[in-house]
Each structure stands twice: as C-alpha cells, then as structure tokens.
N, C-alpha and C positions, 0 to 999 in steps of 0.2 A: 238803021230801023231800031235796033237795041238802044241806042242813046236817046231816040226820040221817046221811047216808052219810059225810060229812067226819068226823063224830065218831066213828063207829064205826071208822072206819079207824085212828084215832090210838089207841094203846095208853094205857089210864089208868096214872098214875104210881105205882110201888109204894110201898106204905106204909113208913114209917121203921121199921126194926127196932130193938129195944132195944140199948143200948149193949153189953151182954155178948154179946147174939146176934151182934151185927156182929162181935165178936172170934173167936168160936169156930166160926161156921156158915161154910160154903163161900160164896164169892162167886158170885152168879148172873150168868151171861153175859148180856150185852145182846141184845136181839132185833136181828137184822140189818135194815138199812134197806131199804125197798123201792124199785124202780127209780125211782119217781116222786120220792123224797126224795134220791136221789143226783144229780139234774140240777143243782140250784144249785152243788154243790160242784165239779162239772166245769167249769161255766162261770167260776168263780173262779179255778181252777187255769191255765185257758187264758189267761185275762186276765193271770195274774201272768207267765206264760212271755212272752206278747207285750211286757208292759212290761219285762221283763228283757231281751229281745233289743233292744228300742228303747233302753234305757239302755246296753248294750254298745255298739251302732253309734253312739249319740251320743258316748261317751267315745272310741271308735276315731276317729270324725271329727275330734273335737277334737284329738287326739294328732297325727293327720296334718296338720292345718291348722297345729298349732303347730310341727311339724317344718319344714314348707314355709315358714312365716313366718321362722324362725330361718335356713334357707337363703337365702332372698331377702335377709334382713337383712345375712348374711354376704357375699352378692354386691355388694349396694349399698355395702358399705364398701370393696370393691375399685375403684380407679380405672378408668375407661373409656377406651381408647386406640383409635386408628385405624392401621391398618397397611397396608403397600403391599409389594410384591415387586419388588427390582430388576430392572430391565431391561438387556440385554445390549447393549453399544455395538457399533455396526458397525466392522468392520476398516477399512472405507474412510471417510475423513473428507473432508467437502466444507467448504472454508473460503473465505470471501468477504471480500476486504480491499480498500481503496482503493489506488490506484496512480497514479504520475506518468509521463506519457510525455515521453521526451526523445529528439532526434535521436541516430542512432548516431554521427555524427560531426558536431561543430559548431567552427567556427573564426571568430573576428574577424579581419578583414584590415586591417592598417595600412600606412602608406607608410614605406618605407625611406629615400627621398631627400626633400629639401625642395624646394618648388617651389609651382606651382599645378595645380589640376586642370584638364587641358586638356579632357577629354571623358570622360563615363561612358557604357557601352554596355549595362549591364544594371540593371534595376530590381528592386523587391521582388517577390516571387512569380515570378521567372523561373527556369526550370530550366536549369542549365548543365552542361557537360560539364567533365572535367579538362583543365586547360590552356587554357581558353577566355578570351580577353580580357574583363576587366570595366571597366576604365578606364585612361586614360593620363595621366601628370603631365608638365607643362611643366617643365624644370630648366635654366634659363639658366646659373646659377652652376656646377653640374655640367658642363655641356658646355664651359666656359671652362676649368674645372680640368683636364679631360681634354686640351684643346689644350695648356695649359701643360705637362702630363706628358709628352705627345709631343714637345714641343720640348726638355724637359729630358733625354729619352732620346736624342734625336739629339745634343745636346751631350756626353752622356756617352760615346756612342759614337766622337765625334771625339776627345776627350781620351784614350779608350782606344788609338785608332789612332796618336797621337802618342806615347803611353808605350811602346807596343810597338815603334816605329821607333827610338826612343832606347834602349831596353833593349837591342835586337839589336845596334845600332851600338857600344855600350860594351862588349858581350860579344866582338865582333870586335877591338876596340882592346886589350882586355885580354889577348888571345892573343899580342900582340907586346910587351907590357908598356908599351904606351903610356899607359895609365890605371891607376890604383890598384884594387885589389880592392873597396876600400871604395866608390868611386864607383860601380863597377859594380853592386854589390849594392843600391845606392839606387835606380839606374834601373830594375833587374828589379823591386824590390818596389813602385816606383811604378806600373809596368805592371799588377801584379797589383791593385793598389788601384783602378786605373781600371776593371779588369774587374768588381770588386765594385760599383763606381758603377753601371755598366750594368746589373748584375742587379738593383739596387735601384731603378733607375728604371723597368725592364720590369715589375717587381712592382707599382709605383705605377700604371703605366698599366692594367695587368691588374686592379687593384682598381677604379679609376674605370670602367672598361668593365662590371665586373660591377654596380657601382652604377647605371649608366645602363640596365642591363637591368630594374631596379626601377621605371623610368619606366611600364612597362606592367605593370597588376596583373592577374594570372591566376588562376583558380580552382584550388586545390590538389588538389580531389577533385569528383567529380560531386555535385550537389545543387541546392538552391533558395536564392536570395537571400532572406533574411529581413529584413535592415536595410540601408538606404543613408542616410548621414547627410550627404553633401556634394553640393554642386552645381558646375557648371563655374565656373571663377574663383576658387574658394575657396583661400586660402592654406593650404599644407600644411607642416607642420614635422616632420622626420623624428625619431623617438623619442616623439612626442606620444602620450597616452593615449587620443586620440579616434580610434575606428575608422572605416573608410571604409564597408566592407560587413561583413556578417555572413553566412556560408554555413553551411547545415545540410544534412547528408545524411539523407534522410529514408525511405531503403528499403535495410535493415530499420530498424525503431524499437526503442529500448530502453524497457522498462518497469521501473520500481523499485517494489518492494513492501516494506514493513516487516513481517516475519513474527515473530509473537510467539514468545518462548523456548520455550514449552511445544511448539511445532511445529517447532523447529529440526532436530531430528534426523529429522524425517520427509520434509523436501523433498529431492529428488534431481534431478541433471542430467537433462534432456530430459522432465521431468514436464510434462504438458499443462496449460495455463492458458487459460481462455476469457475474453475481455475483453467488457464491455458498455458501452454510452454511454447516457446519458440523451438526448442530442440525435440518437441513432440508434436509435430503439425497434424492437425485434425483430430486430436485426442482432447477430450474435455474430462475434468474430474470435478466432482460435486462435493461440496462441504456445507457445513452449517454454521451460522454465527453462534459462539459459544458465549462469549461476553465482551464487554467494553471496559475501558479503564475508568468510565464514570467521571472523568474530568477533561477539559480541553487543556491541551499543551499550549501555554502562554507564548511560546517561542513560534511554533508553526501553525498555531490555531487549528489543530486537528484532533480528532478522537481516535485514540488507539483502540482498534476492534480486532478481536481474537476469532479465528474461524478454525474449525477442527475439520479434518479430511482423513478419511482411512486410507490406510497404505498397506494392505494385506500382502500384496506381491512385491512390495519394496521397490516399485518403479520410481516413485517420488524420493528425492534426495533432499536431507535437511541442508540448509544453506542457500538453497537455489532460489531464484528470482522468478516470480510469476505474475501474470496479469489476472486480477480477480474481477469478475463482473457481478454486480449486486443488482438485484430487483428489489426495489423498494416501493412502498405505496406512500403517496402523499396525501396528507389529510386535506389539502387544499386543490383547487382546479383554476390556477391563474392563467392569463393570457401571456402570450410572447410577442415581443416587438424586436426589431434590430435596434442595436445600440445607437446608430446615427439618426434616430427619431428623438432623442431625449434632449432637453435643454437643461443645462445646470447653471443656475443662477444663485448668487450670493443670498439674496434675500428671500426669494420664493422657493428655493430648493430645486428639486427635480420636478420638471414639467414636460409636457408633450403638446403639440401645436395640433388642434383639431379643425376641421372645416365641416360647416353645416351644409345643407341643401342650397342655400342662397350663396355659397361661396364666401362666408364670413368666418373669420378666424376666431377660435376659442382656445384659451390655454388653460389646461387641465392639470392639477397636482396629482402626482402618481407616486406609488410606493414601491421601490424595486426590491424584487426577491433575488433568486439565485441568478448568477452570470454565468451565461454559457460561452462567453467569448464574443461571438458576433452577435448573439441575441441575449436579451435578458427577460426574465419573467416580471411582470407587473401584478402584484397582489392587490393593488387598489388604485382606482381611477380610471380604468379604461375597459371597454367591453368589444366583442367581436364586431359590433356594427359600427364602430367609430372609424372616421376617415383621418387617419394619422398622417401628418406631414412628415415626409422623408427628408433628411437633411435641412432642417429648419435654419433660417438665418438667425445670427444673434440678435438682429433688430427687430424680429417679429414681434407684433404687439397684437393683443387682442381687439377685435373689432374691424380690422382692416379687411378689405374684399381681396380675393385672390382668384386666380385662374387655375383650375384643376386639369392636370395632365393626365395621361393614361395611368390606371391603377397598376401598380407593379405586382406581379404575380409572385406567389409563394415566398416573398420578401421576409415575412416573419414566421417561416416554417422553423419549429424547434428541432434542434440537433440533439444526438446522444450525448449526454454528458460524459466527459473523461478528464481525469487528472493526471 
C-alpha cells in the first residue's frame, strides 16, 4: 500500500517529443516540487554554509597565527638587555680611613755637657711638668774650666788696673811735656786693650756658667717620659747622637690621615672626625680637623690631613693605629651607577647605553666622578629617570632595537666609601 502511494506521488516522465516539435512548440514549465522534495536541498545548502564559515575561520586563524609568529620571530631576533635606574648620591659623604696617632709635641733630650750621669729622677711612663728635673750630670772637667776662667778674669782685672794707672800717669806727664805724645798714646791704648781682655774673660766665665746649668736636665714642656736609655754612672759625651730621654706631650694628640685626591676639596677646618680602636670596642673619640698639608703627595695622590683629639685621661696612646670616620659635605649631587654599565671606547671615551620607551638604544657620553669600587659617580650625562643597560656588549650601537628584561632592583645603590 505504501509503495503504491509513493509511486502515485511521483509524476511519470514526459515522453520525448519529436525533433521538429521541440523546435516549434513552446517549452512546458516544470511542475513545482512539493515540500517533501525541497527538504534535502535545504540541508545541503546549510551544510555548505557551515563548511564555508569553518573554512573562513580556519584561514583567518592561520593568518593570525602567521602574523603572531612573524612578530615573535622579529622580537626574538632583537637582543635582550637588563636595565637599572641611576640612584642619586647623598650630598653628605661618610669616609672611613686609617690614621696614625702621634704626640702633639715630642722631643729627644740630649746632654749638652760631657761627664757622667750622676742620677736620674724620672723613668718611662712618668708624667712631668714643664721645667721639672729629669736627671743630673757630674762634670768634673767643666767645673775645673770654670775655676780656671774665674782666675783668668781676676788676672785680667789686675792687668786692667795697672794699665789704667800707667795711662793716667803718662797723661799727666804729657801736660808738662815730660814725655812724648807717642809714649802717652801707647799707654792709653794699652789701657783700652786690658779693658777688652776683661770683657773677653767675663764672657768666657758666663759661657761656662751657662754650660754648667746643663748639668741638670729639665723637661722643656709638660708630657710623659717615653724613653730612658742611660743609668747612673754612664759616660756621656756632649754632641753624641744617643738620647738620654724622650718626652712626649699627649694632650691633645695629633692624628694624621691620608685623604684621597678625589675628596681633597671637601675637607674643611673644624670638620668633625670620629676615631675608633680595635682594642677599645664600642668606644668612640671625637676630634676636629685642624689643618691639611695644602699639597697632594705626588707618589700616593693623597692629601695629608691633621686632626686634633683631646686626651685628658691619657687613654689614647701615641703611635697607635686608628680608623677615622669623616663626614664631609659634597657641593654636588651626582648619580651613582654600577661599574658594569659603562662602555670604555678609545674615540668616544666613557659612555653608557640607554633604552627609550620604544626599545631603541642611545649612547650617552658620561663624566665619571668618585669610584666606590663596585659603583661610580656620574657627575654629567645621566639622570635618575634614564634606563641604563647593565653589562652592555662591546658591539652595542646606537639606534638598534632591544628587548628589555626586568629592571634590576637596587643595583645602583651607593655604598659607604672606605679606603
């Protein structure tokens, strides 16, 4: 039954017309398809549209992937660099340097007369006042010379008296023409010569008395005895290079520091200096800059600086080593970068590689200031906002494009300077 209905629903094919009839007769219109016949065609059309959309999406995705691949390839061809931002150096600079402590005054004490050391009164470590006796020298030869000089002075005075009497007598005789003028002049001249002899003998006696005063050695200034080389009975020769005592004034003390040339324009008189000692942990001693040498040592390229520090309690010792911390104010405010950011080239000098916002490299000429070891000051050519390349290649050129990695943190942080 179903088969019969299907067959009846399908129109039988028209019989072929004769050739001539096909040319002259009108063309008969095809019978419209029923709704049941149009369904497969709609399905095929929808499938075609879906396939076309899928094909277009695939082509678009491939084009986009190709563009991304090209972009990534171009990016990968550009070198990758790390950058830092320069840090501003503080205006106040803290510098720590080794120093040598010396006495404010120090003098070796020698003998001015020959003899034997009779007695010494002060030993090493003894504090003495100015003028206080240190030792006494026994001088038998000098004592005899002084007695001899006294006798010679008495003899000269006697001769002077005789010459005076003779001269006055001859002058009286000359008034009566009893003697010649020539003989009178000789007597007067002899009188004056004897006066000169007396003056010479007096000077010799005074000299020997002054020498006798050196029998007692006294302290020329207040201080402490640091050296004693002789005992009682030791033979002493005047003019010998062997000292008997050494006296040092230890309050205040002088501290000498060799300041590097880079800081020579910063140190000022009365600048504060803090002294620390390894043997006195936790203790600090304050001093003041007193003076500088005023010239750079051509060998060490340093400026000798003198610091005065009080030492009332005598805790600090001359000859000791100390570390001196100086706080100096710089007139400039430069930036600081690591030393591995600089390019040293023969023609251009010192340069730094910078990266702009588009990733393009620019080479900047810079002026280097103080060297802190791992970092250096740049006094001209860089600012805090610049992107400075770390470890730039020697082949780095201006105008090339680079990829910027993560910014290094605190890479240019300035350190305390120490020498």
